[in-house]
Structures are given as structure tokens and as C-alpha cells.
C-alpha positions as a printed Julia matrix, in Angstrom:
93×3 Matrix{Float64}:
   0.0     0.0     0.0
   1.39    3.37   -0.9
   1.57    6.52    1.18
  -1.04    7.98   -1.17
  -3.58    5.44    0.03
  -2.69    5.52    3.71
  -2.2     9.22    4.51
  -5.88   10.24    4.64
  -7.2     7.29    6.71
  -4.33    7.56    9.2
  -4.7    11.31    9.59
  -8.49   11.24    9.82
  -8.32    8.35   12.27
  -6.18   10.45   14.58
  -8.21   13.65   14.47
 -11.81   12.71   13.7
 -14.43   11.15   15.93
 -16.27    8.89   15.47
 -13.85    6.82   13.45
 -15.1     4.44   10.83
 -13.64    1.44    9.07
 -15.74    1.83    5.91
 -14.65    5.4     5.03
 -11.02    4.42    5.58
 -11.31    1.5     3.16
 -13.08    3.66    0.57
 -10.35    6.28    0.87
  -7.54    3.72    0.54
  -9.12    2.13   -2.53
  -9.81    5.52   -4.15
  -6.37    7.01   -3.52
  -4.39    3.91   -4.46
  -6.63    3.09   -7.43
  -6.38    6.57   -8.9
  -2.61    6.62   -8.38
  -2.3     3.19  -10.04
  -4.36    4.25  -13.07
  -2.17    7.34  -13.51
   0.97    5.26  -13.05
  -0.12    2.8   -15.75
  -1.14    5.6   -18.09
   2.23    7.31  -17.71
   4.39    4.2   -17.98
   2.53    2.03  -20.48
   0.81    4.62  -22.65
   3.33    7.46  -22.2
   0.36    9.7   -21.39
   0.84   12.72  -19.16
  -1.97   15.15  -18.49
  -2.33   17.94  -16.0
  -5.33   18.22  -13.73
  -7.24   21.05  -15.38
  -3.93   22.77  -15.96
  -3.27   23.04  -12.23
   0.13   21.4   -12.29
  -0.66   19.23   -9.25
   1.35   16.04   -9.01
  -0.28   12.61   -9.3
   0.28   11.69   -5.63
  -1.25   14.98   -4.48
  -4.27   14.56   -6.77
  -4.74   10.99   -5.56
  -4.5    12.06   -1.92
  -7.05   14.85   -2.44
  -9.46   12.42   -4.11
  -8.93   10.02   -1.2
  -9.8    12.83    1.23
 -12.93   13.74   -0.69
 -14.05   10.1    -0.86
 -13.39    9.7     2.89
 -15.49   12.74    3.79
 -18.35   11.81    1.45
 -18.47    8.19    2.58
 -18.2     9.21    6.26
 -21.17   11.57    5.88
 -23.2     9.02    3.92
 -22.55    6.19    6.37
 -23.27    8.52    9.3
 -26.67    9.38    7.83
 -27.44    5.69    7.32
 -26.53    4.89   10.93
 -28.59    7.81   12.25
 -31.59    6.68   10.21
 -31.19    3.13   11.53
 -31.24    4.43   15.11
 -34.37    6.51   14.49
 -36.2     3.82   12.52
 -34.94    0.44   13.76
 -35.75   -2.56   11.58
 -39.07   -4.17   12.38
 -38.91   -7.84   13.38
 -41.74   -9.97   12.04
 -43.2   -12.56   14.39
């Protein structure tokens, strides 16, 4: 696992409460997957493209996408858990 995939979950795990396993996994898969796609495109296809002309490096772009995916998945899973507490599943007898 690369630093690109681990930086966001480790940092957010230290400073955010409540911590969640699902957002960390989503962030690791997003960051590492995006980095790997860029790595393959640059090495195999000799394709280099800037991110909207920003000049950001591939690891930085991948880390930012990992952060965004962590925050979105954390909010989405938090809403699901809150809804489950308000409306618990009905058991049929």
C-alpha cells in the first residue's frame, strides 16, 4: 500500500471522531486506485496530463481524491446509521 492510500485514513483516524472502518477503506481504494491508473497511463501509454492545468502532481491529486471520498463516505454512512437508530428494523413474528 502506498503513502497515497494511507495518509488520509491515518490522519483522519487520529483527528476525527467517530472513526469508521468503511470510510477508511473507501479512501484507501480511491487514492491507491487513482494513483495506479495514472501510473499505468504514464508508464505504459506514455500519457501525461495535467489536472485542469493546475500542475498538481499525481500523488497529491490521488490524496485529495482520497480525502474527498473519505469525507463523502463518512457523511453518507453517518446518515445511514442515524436513520437506523431513528427507525430500527421491524422484526416480524
